[in-house]
N, C-alpha and C positions, 0 to 999 in steps of 0.2 A: 201187528207182528205176525209173521208167517212161520209155520212150523212144518218141517218135513220129518216123517216118522219112518223108522226101519220096519220092514215086514219081510216075511219068508215066503218065497214063491213056492206054491204047492202044486200048481199045474199051469201049463201054457196052452193057449189057444192060438193056433197058427191060421191065418186067413188063407183062402185058396190062392195058390201061386199065380193063377191067371188073372187075379183081381189087380187092377191098375194100382200101382203104388201100395202093394200089399203090406209092406213093412210098417206102414203107418197105422195099420189096424191090428198089429200083433198085440195080444193082451194075455193076461194070466190071472189066476186066482192067487191072492196074496193074503197070508194070515198075519193079523196084528193081535197077538196074544189070544188066539182062538177065534177072533172075529175075522171072517174071510170076505174080502171085497174083490171085485174085478178091477184090474188096474191096467192102464195102457203101458206097453213095454217097448214102444217105438224108439225111445231114447236109449235103451239098453239092449241092443240087438244080440249081444253075446250072452245075456243072462239065461240061466237054465234053472230047472226045478232044483230047489235046495239052496239057491243063492238068496242072500239078503239084499234088498234094494231099499233105497231111500225114496219115499213116496210123498208127493205134495199134490194136492187137489186131483188125485186120481191118476197121476203120471209118475212112473218110476224114473227118477232122475239119474241115479247112479247105482252101481253095485258096490257093496262093501263087504269086508270079511266078517265072519261070524263073531270074532272077538270084539271088533269095533261096534257091531250091531248090539251085542249083549251089553256092552258098556254104556251105550247110548240109552238103551231101555232101562238099565239100572239107574242112570242119572235122572231119567224122566220120572221113574217111580219115587225117587228121593224128593223130587220137586212136587210130588202129589199128582202127577199127570198119569192117567192110565192109558197105556198105548198098546 
């Protein structure tokens, strides 16, 4: 079973624009309940600091609103999963 977890983007690292296919290397620091990891943001080009993103194996797959993210985190806590 695979699990994607919501996290909050706290900073974005933009690659140099002259780098070939720079959008593939866009990344950011994402907080998962205080644990911050670097995540690839290529699949969510419109994501900004303060957005919640769904992350699976180091890649942000989609942006979701805060209410949905908080509900998902609450559901995970009820299942005994710390996210």
